[in-house]
N, C-alpha and C positions, 0 to 999 in steps of 0.2 A: 582157276577152273570156271568155265562158263556154264550157267544153267540154261537149258533150252527146252522148248516144247516142240514136238514134231506133230504137226497137224496133217492128217492124211498119210500116216506112216506106212501104209500098205500099198500106196500108189507108187508110180515109178520114181518121182522126185523124193518121196518119203523114204522109199527103200534105199535110194542112193545116200540120203542123209543118215539113215540108220547105219549103213556100211561105213560111212565116214566116222561117225561117233564110235563105232566098234573098233576102228583102226587107231583111234586116239583116245582111249578111255581116261587118260590123265588130264585131258583138256576139256572134256564135256561131261556134264551131269544132266541126264534127261529128267525133267520134272513131269512132263505130260506126253502121252502118246494117244493119238486118236485115229479112228478108221471108220468107214461107213458100214462095210459089210463083210470084210475078210477077217472073221474072228480067229481062225486058225493061225494066220500070220501075225495078227495083233498079239495073240497070246504068246507066240514064240518070241516076238520082239520084246514083250514085257518081261518075260523070264530072263532074257539076256541083258536088258538094260535097267531093270528094276526101277521104273519111274514111280513117282509119288501118286500119280493119277493116270488111269486108263479109261478111255471112253469109246463106246461104239454107237454109231448112229442108228443102226437097225434094231428096233425094239425087240424083235424076236430073238436076237442074239445076246441080249444083255445077260441073261442067266448063265449062258455058256461061258462068257468072259468072266463073270463074277465067280463061278465055280472053279475056274482054272486058277 
């Protein structure tokens, strides 16, 4: 199993990577997910992939992500 970090997971390339990981859960373990400002999608991805660390770049959204 490969451990990966997905930086910019809510962007187009990041979403494609998340879809790939979801299609092969026995091959990948997500350690880190990051996004700049799409907190809702980041939270959804974090719930599905259960990474060790989640980070959002927009300061005003940190609490929303933490609470989720």
